[in-house]
All heavy atoms as an XYZ file, in Angstrom:
824
protein
N     120.518    126.981     84.514
C     119.186    126.522     84.190
C     118.905    125.220     84.931
O     119.714    124.312     84.931
C     119.077    126.315     82.673
C     117.710    125.972     82.218
S     117.712    126.052     80.399
C     116.161    125.345     80.105
N     117.761    125.109     85.573
C     117.403    123.929     86.354
C     117.097    122.757     85.448
O     116.628    122.911     84.327
C     116.189    124.237     87.232
N     117.374    121.565     85.967
C     117.072    120.346     85.206
C     115.559    120.171     85.113
O     114.825    120.486     86.044
C     117.700    119.138     85.894
N     115.116    119.658     83.976
C     113.687    119.437     83.751
C     113.314    118.080     84.334
O     114.019    117.099     84.150
C     113.359    119.485     82.242
C     111.896    119.222     81.994
C     113.764    120.830     81.653
N     112.223    118.043     85.089
C     111.764    116.798     85.695
C     111.465    115.763     84.623
O     110.994    116.113     83.543
C     110.516    117.070     86.532
N     111.746    114.476     84.925
C     111.502    113.422     83.920
C     110.068    113.399     83.405
O     109.842    113.169     82.228
C     111.832    112.139     84.678
C     112.737    112.557     85.776
C     112.342    113.955     86.121
N     109.097    113.660     84.258
C     107.709    113.629     83.803
C     107.428    114.750     82.806
O     106.633    114.577     81.882
C     106.745    113.701     84.978
O     106.930    114.904     85.689
N     108.079    115.876     82.977
C     107.903    116.978     82.031
C     108.579    116.641     80.708
O     108.016    116.881     79.641
C     108.428    118.307     82.614
C     107.551    118.678     83.793
C     108.491    119.384     81.559
C     107.613    120.065     84.282
N     109.766    116.048     80.775
C     110.446    115.637     79.546
C     109.588    114.627     78.786
O     109.474    114.698     77.571
C     111.805    115.028     79.858
C     112.863    116.034     80.216
C     114.198    115.347     80.392
C     115.272    116.357     80.713
N     116.593    115.736     80.846
N     108.995    113.685     79.509
C     108.144    112.679     78.878
C     106.931    113.350     78.240
O     106.541    113.012     77.120
C     107.713    111.627     79.906
C     106.834    110.538     79.358
C     107.564    109.692     78.338
C     106.697    108.526     77.906
N     107.293    107.733     76.863
N     106.334    114.300     78.936
C     105.169    115.014     78.404
C     105.535    115.764     77.134
O     104.781    115.743     76.154
C     104.615    115.981     79.449
N     106.687    116.401     77.113
C     107.135    117.127     75.923
C     107.277    116.163     74.743
O     106.815    116.435     73.633
C     108.470    117.866     76.189
C     109.099    118.368     74.895
C     108.246    119.016     77.153
N     107.887    115.019     74.998
C     108.077    114.020     73.944
C     106.740    113.503     73.429
O     106.531    113.388     72.219
C     108.935    112.849     74.478
O     110.181    113.370     74.938
C     109.196    111.824     73.401
N     105.823    113.200     74.349
C     104.506    112.704     73.948
C     103.740    113.745     73.141
O     103.211    113.445     72.071
C     103.685    112.305     75.182
C     104.073    111.006     75.862
C     103.371    110.884     77.208
C     103.745    109.818     74.975
N     103.685    114.975     73.652
C     102.918    115.999     72.960
C     103.557    116.398     71.633
O     102.847    116.722     70.678
C     102.663    117.209     73.860
C     101.645    116.929     74.922
C     101.961    117.060     76.256
C     100.362    116.509     74.590
C     101.019    116.786     77.235
C      99.411    116.238     75.557
C      99.742    116.379     76.893
N     104.883    116.332     71.545
C     105.532    116.582     70.253
C     105.092    115.516     69.245
O     104.752    115.836     68.098
C     107.052    116.583     70.383
C     107.751    116.536     69.076
N     107.797    117.613     68.204
C     108.412    115.537     68.442
C     108.446    117.263     67.105
N     108.825    116.006     67.237
N     105.106    114.272     69.677
C     104.712    113.182     68.785
C     103.259    113.324     68.344
O     102.907    112.969     67.214
C     104.925    111.836     69.473
N     102.426    113.867     69.205
C     101.003    114.021     68.898
C     100.690    115.308     68.141
O      99.549    115.533     67.758
C     100.195    113.991     70.198
C     100.235    112.675     70.963
C      99.601    112.849     72.340
C      99.563    111.565     70.181
N     101.697    116.127     67.904
C     101.453    117.451     67.323
C     101.467    117.475     65.796
O     101.499    118.550     65.204
C     102.483    118.456     67.857
O     103.768    118.152     67.334
N     101.447    116.322     65.169
C     101.526    116.263     63.714
C     100.337    115.477     63.162
O     100.010    114.395     63.667
C     102.840    115.593     63.290
C     102.994    115.545     61.792
O     103.495    116.525     61.226
O     102.593    114.525     61.197
N      99.721    116.004     62.124
C      98.538    115.385     61.524
C      98.818    113.972     60.993
O      98.007    113.061     61.165
C      98.019    116.284     60.399
C      96.730    115.821     59.788
C      96.206    116.791     58.736
O      96.762    117.891     58.567
O      95.222    116.416     58.073
N      99.970    113.788     60.375
C     100.317    112.465     59.843
C     100.472    111.453     60.968
O      99.989    110.325     60.877
C     101.612    112.531     59.001
O     101.398    113.429     57.908
C     102.010    111.168     58.478
N     101.132    111.857     62.052
C     101.314    110.935     63.174
C      99.982    110.600     63.835
O      99.744    109.449     64.234
C     102.319    111.512     64.166
C     103.728    111.572     63.566
C     104.790    111.863     64.579
N     104.853    113.219     65.044
C     105.583    114.188     64.495
N     106.318    113.947     63.419
N     105.593    115.399     65.013
N      99.103    111.576     63.930
C      97.769    111.290     64.491
C      97.002    110.337     63.574
O      96.303    109.434     64.050
C      96.985    112.591     64.699
C      97.474    113.469     65.844
C      96.711    114.799     65.843
C      97.329    112.764     67.178
N      97.146    110.503     62.269
C      96.487    109.600     61.325
C      97.054    108.187     61.447
O      96.310    107.200     61.361
C      96.646    110.124     59.896
N      98.358    108.067     61.667
C      98.961    106.752     61.872
C      98.410    106.090     63.135
O      98.077    104.901     63.129
C     100.493    106.876     61.971
C     101.222    107.071     60.655
C     102.658    107.526     60.898
C     101.189    105.800     59.829
N      98.305    106.852     64.215
C      97.743    106.308     65.453
C      96.303    105.868     65.241
O      95.884    104.825     65.755
C      97.838    107.338     66.586
C      99.247    107.661     67.076
C      99.204    108.805     68.077
C      99.916    106.437     67.670
N      95.572    106.638     64.477
C      94.181    106.290     64.171
C      94.119    104.958     63.422
O      93.287    104.108     63.728
C      93.559    107.421     63.344
C      92.067    107.405     63.256
C      91.351    107.605     64.578
O      91.859    108.302     65.479
O      90.257    107.037     64.708
N      95.014    104.760     62.467
C      95.065    103.492     61.724
C      95.443    102.330     62.638
O      94.922    101.232     62.512
C      96.079    103.560     60.578
C      95.779    104.525     59.474
C      94.795    104.070     58.487
N      95.035    102.697     58.050
C      94.152    102.000     57.357
N      93.002    102.538     57.023
N      94.408    100.768     56.992
N      96.352    102.584     63.561
C      96.825    101.523     64.446
C      95.798    101.146     65.518
O      95.950    100.113     66.167
C      98.161    101.913     65.078
C      99.329    101.986     64.096
C     100.572    102.543     64.766
C      99.609    100.625     63.466
N      94.757    101.959     65.666
C      93.677    101.591     66.582
C      92.990    100.317     66.102
O      92.395     99.599     66.893
C      92.654    102.719     66.704
C      93.133    103.858     67.570
C      92.255    105.080     67.614
C      90.805    104.968     67.427
N      90.093    106.248     67.522
N      93.113    100.013     64.818
C      92.516     98.813     64.233
C      93.353     97.572     64.526
O      92.928     96.461     64.229
C      92.361     98.988     62.721
C      91.453    100.144     62.345
C      91.493    100.469     60.859
O      92.011     99.645     60.069
O      91.015    101.550     60.493
N      94.556     97.752     65.077
C      95.435     96.630     65.392
C      96.764     96.749     64.676
O      97.000     97.694     63.924
N      97.629     95.783     64.937
C      98.968     95.767     64.358
C      98.899     95.806     62.832
O      98.058     95.142     62.230
C      99.691     94.497     64.806
C     101.113     94.415     64.292
C     101.807     93.147     64.714
O     101.447     92.068     64.166
O     102.703     93.222     65.561
N      99.800     96.610     62.244
C      99.833     96.725     60.788
C     101.269     96.769     60.295
O     102.146     97.352     60.925
C      99.087     97.979     60.323
C      97.603     97.895     60.623
C      96.827     99.010     59.976
O      97.141     99.441     58.883
N      95.793     99.455     60.661
N     101.448     96.175     59.147
C     102.742     96.186     58.468
C     102.965     97.586     57.889
O     102.017     98.261     57.489
C     102.720     95.144     57.356
S     104.184     95.146     56.329
N     104.223     97.972     57.819
C     104.526     99.287     57.250
C     104.028     99.377     55.808
O     103.603    100.443     55.357
C     106.027     99.621     57.385
C     106.873     98.807     56.438
C     106.283    101.103     57.180
N     104.011     98.260     55.099
C     103.510     98.290     53.718
C     102.009     98.588     53.693
O     101.525     99.300     52.814
C     103.815     96.993     52.991
S     103.087     95.523     53.718
N     101.261     98.064     54.663
C      99.823     98.354     54.760
C      99.594     99.831     55.076
O      98.701    100.465     54.508
C      99.173     97.500     55.853
C      99.173     96.025     55.570
C      98.737     95.196     56.758
O      99.196     95.453     57.891
O      97.929     94.279     56.534
N     100.414    100.364     55.978
C     100.290    101.780     56.336
C     100.630    102.667     55.149
O      99.956    103.676     54.907
C     101.188    102.107     57.531
C     100.806    101.431     58.844
C     101.911    101.615     59.881
C      99.483    101.983     59.365
N     101.656    102.288     54.398
C     102.055    103.059     53.212
C     100.917    103.113     52.201
O     100.590    104.183     51.671
C     103.317    102.437     52.573
O     104.363    102.444     53.542
C     103.757    103.210     51.359
N     100.289    101.970     51.947
C      99.164    101.922     51.003
C      97.973    102.725     51.517
O      97.386    103.520     50.782
C      98.729    100.474     50.750
C      99.755     99.678     49.960
O     100.656    100.299     49.349
O      99.657     98.433     49.965
N      97.631    102.532     52.780
C      96.456    103.192     53.353
C      96.620    104.699     53.415
O      95.665    105.448     53.192
C      96.178    102.642     54.751
N      97.822    105.158     53.704
C      98.062    106.590     53.869
C      98.483    107.250     52.559
O      98.631    108.462     52.502
C      99.141    106.822     54.927
C      98.877    106.126     56.237
S      98.119    107.071     57.527
C      98.956    108.580     57.592
N      98.715    106.422     51.521
C      99.159    106.939     50.222
C     100.368    107.865     50.383
O     100.382    109.000     49.903
C      98.015    107.633     49.497
C      96.871    106.670     49.185
C      95.784    107.315     48.404
C      94.604    106.459     48.082
N      94.489    105.126     48.526
N     101.354    107.341     51.111
C     102.569    108.120     51.383
C     103.787    107.244     51.154
O     103.704    106.021     51.214
C     102.548    108.618     52.826
N     104.907    107.877     50.905
C     106.155    107.154     50.697
C     106.579    106.478     52.001
O     106.365    107.013     53.090
C     107.245    108.114     50.230
N     107.187    105.321     51.872
C     107.619    104.580     53.052
C     108.632    105.385     53.868
O     108.591    105.364     55.099
C     108.218    103.231     52.658
C     108.589    102.385     53.863
C     109.063    101.002     53.491
O     108.857    100.532     52.385
N     109.710    100.347     54.426
N     109.517    106.118     53.205
C     110.515    106.907     53.936
C     109.845    107.973     54.799
O     110.281    108.222     55.928
C     111.514    107.541     52.968
O     110.843    108.403     52.066
N     108.791    108.589     54.266
C     108.062    109.615     55.029
C     107.388    108.990     56.240
O     107.460    109.510     57.358
C     107.031    110.289     54.133
C     106.213    111.353     54.844
C     105.331    112.106     53.844
N     104.480    113.024     54.556
C     103.172    112.883     54.700
N     102.550    111.859     54.158
N     102.475    113.766     55.362
N     106.723    107.852     56.042
C     106.049    107.187     57.156
C     107.048    106.659     58.168
O     106.786    106.701     59.368
C     105.155    106.059     56.651
C     103.887    106.499     55.936
C     103.020    105.303     55.613
C     103.107    107.515     56.738
N     108.176    106.164     57.700
C     109.203    105.653     58.615
C     109.673    106.742     59.562
O     109.890    106.492     60.752
C     110.376    105.073     57.842
O     109.978    103.893     57.188
N     109.827    107.957     59.043
C     110.216    109.086     59.895
C     109.176    109.300     60.991
O     109.504    109.415     62.175
C     110.380    110.370     59.064
C     110.454    111.602     59.921
C     111.618    111.929     60.587
C     109.346    112.422     60.076
C     111.684    113.053     61.399
C     109.398    113.548     60.885
C     110.570    113.867     61.547
N     107.906    109.368     60.608
C     106.843    109.616     61.574
C     106.685    108.455     62.552
O     106.445    108.670     63.745
C     105.526    109.896     60.854
C     105.514    111.216     60.160
N     105.585    112.425     60.831
C     105.461    111.533     58.846
C     105.563    113.414     59.969
N     105.491    112.899     58.751
N     106.838    107.236     62.069
C     106.755    106.073     62.952
C     107.905    106.074     63.959
O     107.728    105.684     65.119
C     106.747    104.785     62.137
C     105.429    104.514     61.411
C     105.626    103.476     60.310
C     104.337    104.087     62.380
N     109.076    106.553     63.553
C     110.204    106.651     64.484
C     109.900    107.656     65.592
O     110.209    107.415     66.761
C     111.494    107.025     63.745
C     112.696    107.093     64.688
C     113.951    107.459     63.963
C     115.183    107.556     64.827
N     115.069    107.723     66.239
N     109.314    108.783     65.242
C     108.952    109.780     66.259
C     107.964    109.167     67.249
O     108.107    109.325     68.464
C     108.374    111.058     65.609
C     107.815    112.010     66.658
C     109.434    111.759     64.765
N     106.965    108.457     66.725
C     105.979    107.811     67.596
C     106.625    106.725     68.454
O     106.303    106.594     69.646
C     104.844    107.213     66.757
C     103.936    108.221     66.060
C     103.031    107.520     65.053
C     103.116    109.008     67.083
N     107.540    105.982     67.875
C     108.233    104.931     68.630
C     109.124    105.547     69.707
O     109.146    105.079     70.845
C     109.055    104.066     67.683
C     109.722    102.912     68.400
C     110.534    102.069     67.449
C     111.330    101.058     68.256
N     112.372    100.426     67.513
N     109.866    106.590     69.362
C     110.736    107.255     70.337
C     109.936    107.824     71.513
O     110.430    107.888     72.636
C     111.556    108.368     69.675
C     112.639    107.828     68.748
O     112.917    106.607     68.777
O     113.191    108.638     67.968
N     108.708    108.220     71.248
C     107.832    108.728     72.311
C     107.210    107.577     73.099
O     106.578    107.808     74.130
C     106.733    109.604     71.712
N     107.383    106.367     72.592
C     106.829    105.201     73.271
C     105.381    104.910     72.926
O     104.763    104.030     73.510
N     104.821    105.650     71.974
C     103.410    105.489     71.628
C     103.142    104.255     70.770
O     102.038    103.731     70.774
C     102.890    106.743     70.920
C     102.772    107.971     71.820
C     102.586    109.230     70.989
C     101.646    107.794     72.805
N     104.154    103.828     70.021
C     103.993    102.617     69.213
C     105.149    101.663     69.485
O     106.229    102.077     69.918
C     103.902    102.907     67.690
C     102.707    103.753     67.354
C     105.166    103.523     67.164
N     104.877    100.404     69.240
C     105.895     99.360     69.345
C     106.063     98.754     67.961
O     105.139     98.798     67.144
C     105.435     98.289     70.332
C     105.243     98.848     71.723
C     104.558     97.879     72.676
O     103.962     96.882     72.201
O     104.609     98.134     73.878
N     107.238     98.217     67.703
C     107.457     97.572     66.413
C     107.991     96.162     66.613
O     108.503     95.824     67.670
C     108.394     98.399     65.526
C     109.791     98.520     66.102
O     110.035     98.074     67.244
O     110.670     99.073     65.420
N     107.800     95.363     65.581
C     108.334     94.015     65.580
C     108.674     93.652     64.145
O     107.950     93.988     63.222
C     107.305     93.091     66.225
C     106.799     91.990     65.479
C     105.716     91.171     66.152
N     104.578     91.090     65.268
C     104.534     90.315     64.187
N     105.553     89.571     63.842
N     103.456     90.297     63.431
N     109.811     93.007     63.987
C     110.264     92.595     62.659
C     109.822     91.160     62.405
O     109.910     90.304     63.263
C     111.781     92.694     62.547
C     112.294     92.307     61.166
C     113.780     92.532     61.021
N     114.135     93.942     61.037
C     114.016     94.772     60.002
N     113.516     94.340     58.868
N     114.386     96.030     60.103
N     109.328     90.931     61.193
C     109.000     89.586     60.737
C     109.551     89.471     59.326
O     108.969     90.032     58.387
C     107.491     89.351     60.761
C     107.103     87.917     60.430
O     108.011     87.057     60.302
O     105.904     87.650     60.280
N     110.693     88.814     59.214
C     111.362     88.753     57.914
C     111.852     90.127     57.516
O     112.538     90.793     58.284
N     111.448     90.565     56.358
C     111.893     91.888     55.898
C     110.918     92.997     56.239
O     111.151     94.163     55.948
C     112.164     91.861     54.399
C     110.950     91.563     53.559
C     111.307     91.547     52.102
N     110.800     92.757     51.490
C     110.387     92.839     50.238
N     110.458     91.805     49.454
N     109.921     93.958     49.765
N     109.788     92.678     56.872
C     108.760     93.672     57.168
C     108.746     94.066     58.638
O     109.015     93.259     59.516
C     107.380     93.152     56.777
C     107.259     92.897     55.319
C     107.151     91.686     54.704
C     107.265     93.879     54.277
N     107.084     91.850     53.342
C     107.159     93.191     53.055
C     107.359     95.263     54.261
C     107.135     93.830     51.828
C     107.340     95.912     53.037
C     107.228     95.204     51.849
N     108.396     95.313     58.869
C     108.203     95.824     60.221
C     106.707     95.968     60.463
O     105.980     96.461     59.592
C     108.870     97.193     60.393
C     110.380     97.146     60.385
S     111.087     96.197     61.736
C     110.795     97.281     63.112
N     106.285     95.544     61.628
C     104.886     95.659     62.034
C     104.816     96.611     63.211
O     105.649     96.559     64.117
C     104.317     94.290     62.419
C     104.153     93.377     61.237
C     105.216     92.636     60.744
C     102.924     93.288     60.591
C     105.062     91.812     59.642
C     102.766     92.450     59.481
C     103.840     91.723     59.020
O     103.691     90.916     57.929
N     103.792     97.466     63.196
C     103.631     98.476     64.238
C     102.289     98.301     64.937
O     101.297     97.919     64.319
C     103.714     99.883     63.627
C     105.097    100.209     63.123
C     105.478     99.890     61.823
C     106.027    100.801     63.962
C     106.760    100.163     61.372
C     107.308    101.073     63.511
C     107.660    100.756     62.219
O     108.937    101.019     61.798
N     102.295     98.606     66.237
C     101.065     98.558     67.032
C     101.134     99.630     68.105
O     102.212    100.134     68.443
C     100.887     97.172     67.661
O     101.979     96.885     68.510
N      99.959     99.979     68.641
C      99.903    100.947     69.732
C     100.508    100.334     70.988
O     100.364     99.135     71.232
C      98.456    101.334     70.027
C      97.730    102.150     68.973
C      96.281    102.361     69.392
C      98.414    103.487     68.758
N     101.135    101.170     71.788
C     101.664    100.740     73.081
C     100.640    101.087     74.147
O     100.413    102.267     74.433
C     102.986    101.447     73.380
O     103.345    101.251     74.732
N     100.023    100.069     74.724
C      98.997    100.329     75.738
C      99.586    101.040     76.954
O      98.936    101.887     77.559
C      98.302     99.035     76.154
O      99.234     98.113     76.662
N     100.827    100.737     77.292
C     101.465    101.392     78.435
C     101.610    102.900     78.194
O     101.322    103.708     79.082
C     102.835    100.778     78.715
C     103.537    101.421     79.898
C     104.922    100.841     80.143
O     105.336     99.881     79.494
N     105.642    101.420     81.065
N     102.032    103.284     77.004
C     102.198    104.705     76.693
C     100.856    105.420     76.679
O     100.759    106.570     77.123
C     102.903    104.883     75.356
N      99.827    104.752     76.184
C      98.502    105.363     76.150
C      98.011    105.588     77.586
O      97.430    106.627     77.890
C      97.506    104.502     75.343
C      98.010    104.279     73.909
C      96.115    105.116     75.351
C      98.306    105.515     73.102
N      98.289    104.650     78.477
C      97.928    104.813     79.884
C      98.697    105.963     80.519
O      98.141    106.738     81.300
C      98.163    103.513     80.646
C      97.164    102.433     80.304
C      97.496    101.084     80.925
O      98.364    101.022     81.831
O      96.891    100.089     80.505
N      99.994    106.089     80.196
C     100.795    107.203     80.709
C     100.225    108.536     80.229
O     100.152    109.503     80.994
C     102.246    107.077     80.265
C     103.011    105.977     80.939
C     104.421    105.811     80.385
O     104.876    106.660     79.581
O     105.074    104.824     80.754
N      99.836    108.580     78.980
C      99.247    109.789     78.418
C      97.931    110.117     79.124
O      97.666    111.267     79.464
C      99.035    109.617     76.916
C      98.519    110.816     76.140
C      99.458    112.006     76.278
C      98.350    110.450     74.675
N      97.132    109.089     79.353
C      95.869    109.266     80.057
C      96.109    109.791     81.477
O      95.419    110.716     81.927
C      95.119    107.931     80.105
C      93.751    108.017     80.717
C      93.032    106.673     80.685
O      93.685    105.627     80.848
O      91.808    106.699     80.503
N      97.111    109.256     82.175
C      97.449    109.722     83.527
C      97.885    111.184     83.506
O      97.509    111.968     84.387
C      98.558    108.868     84.135
C      98.115    107.456     84.464
O      96.884    107.202     84.510
O      99.001    106.599     84.671
N      98.674    111.546     82.505
C      99.140    112.927     82.381
C      97.964    113.880     82.183
O      97.858    114.906     82.860
C     100.127    113.045     81.219
C     100.602    114.451     80.866
C     101.359    115.065     82.028
C     101.462    114.420     79.631
N      97.068    113.531     81.284
C      95.898    114.379     81.026
C      95.003    114.437     82.260
O      94.496    115.505     82.626
C      95.135    113.895     79.773
C      93.822    114.629     79.603
C      96.001    114.080     78.532
N      94.825    113.308     82.937
C      94.021    113.290     84.169
C      94.607    114.202     85.231
O      93.877    114.909     85.925
C      93.892    111.867     84.721
C      92.891    111.024     83.960
O      92.088    111.588     83.180
O      92.911    109.787     84.148
N      95.937    114.199     85.368
C      96.563    115.066     86.375
C      96.352    116.541     86.035
O      96.150    117.369     86.920
C      98.049    114.747     86.531
O      98.790    115.173     85.423
N      96.364    116.863     84.742
C      96.098    118.248     84.329
C      94.646    118.628     84.605
O      94.360    119.741     85.053
C      96.430    118.434     82.844
C      97.910    118.358     82.473
C      98.084    118.345     80.965
C      98.684    119.489     83.106
N      93.731    117.691     84.346
C      92.314    117.952     84.604
C      92.070    118.183     86.097
O      91.357    119.117     86.472
C      91.463    116.782     84.111
C      91.297    116.750     82.608
C      90.697    115.477     82.065
C      89.448    114.997     82.723
N      88.879    113.779     82.087
N      92.682    117.348     86.940
C      92.518    117.493     88.387
C      93.088    118.822     88.864
O      92.488    119.503     89.694
C      93.189    116.336     89.116
C      92.442    115.038     88.985
C      93.201    113.898     89.636
C      92.511    112.576     89.353
N      93.294    111.425     89.771
N      94.246    119.191     88.339
C      94.867    120.460     88.728
C      94.002    121.638     88.305
O      93.829    122.598     89.062
C      96.258    120.575     88.117
N      93.427    121.557     87.115
C      92.582    122.645     86.626
C      91.324    122.793     87.478
O      90.859    123.907     87.730
C      92.208    122.407     85.167
N      90.765    121.685     87.933
C      89.558    121.737     88.755
C      89.840    122.272     90.155
O      88.979    122.895     90.762
C      88.934    120.343     88.863
C      88.260    119.891     87.600
C      87.681    118.505     87.761
C      87.054    118.030     86.461
N      86.524    116.663     86.580
N      91.057    122.026     90.656
C      91.363    122.438     92.025
C      91.766    123.902     92.143
O      91.746    124.467     93.225
C      92.469    121.558     92.603
O      93.689    121.812     91.963
N      92.136    124.514     91.051
C      92.536    125.924     91.072
C      91.286    126.796     91.116
O      90.357    126.625     90.336
C      93.400    126.262     89.828
C      93.706    127.747     89.777
C      94.677    125.468     89.844
N      91.295    127.710     92.006
C      90.160    128.614     92.142
C      90.068    129.538     90.942
O      91.037    130.136     90.511
C      90.316    129.441     93.415
O      89.351    130.459     93.452
N      88.868    129.652     90.389
C      88.666    130.513     89.217
C      88.672    132.000     89.599
O      88.727    132.850     88.734
C      87.374    130.147     88.512
O      86.284    130.334     89.375
N      88.589    132.300     90.880
C      88.572    133.706     91.307
C      89.964    134.216     91.641
O      90.119    135.389     91.955
C      87.673    133.873     92.555
O      88.199    133.050     93.612
C      86.231    133.502     92.243
N      90.973    133.375     91.583
C      92.331    133.781     91.912
C      92.868    134.722     90.848
O      92.838    134.421     89.671
C      93.200    132.530     91.991
C      94.407    132.702     92.821
C      94.980    131.361     93.124
N      96.425    131.461     92.962
C      97.226    130.445     92.891
N      96.765    129.237     92.932
N      98.501    130.624     92.766
N      93.328    135.878     91.300
C      93.849    136.878     90.363
C      95.160    137.456     90.893
O      95.400    137.483     92.080
C      92.828    138.000     90.175
C      91.593    137.525     89.447
C      90.850    138.719     88.860
N      89.858    138.304     87.905
C      88.675    137.792     88.211
N      88.342    137.604     89.471
N      87.828    137.473     87.278
N      95.917    137.959     89.974
C      97.164    138.618     90.316
C      96.866    139.939     91.018
O      95.868    140.597     90.724
C      97.967    138.860     89.027
S      99.582    139.561     89.340
N      97.735    140.335     91.934
C      97.532    141.580     92.689
C      97.584    142.795     91.841
O      98.207    143.032     90.956
C      98.561    141.700     93.794
S      98.420    140.394     95.003
């Protein structure tokens, strides 16, 4: 089996992270700016352990960054990851536009 290109691996990780309703809701909340995990727990009405799991998936994908302040963790969107995601989607859009719609299999 051939090795998967790094950009494809990154795309898989990003799209996996985006494939869950809870994670999308967390990203939506983080659009308002950095938030403490306790604020996210209250806003989402979910257990901290459940949110921690989803935040880890988002962090592993590079979509969010975290910072510790005392005993609390604060999360924010990663602008670099959002730009990478935007570049990936743009490349797909360009590829889709360049493919001829009349091309068919023999």
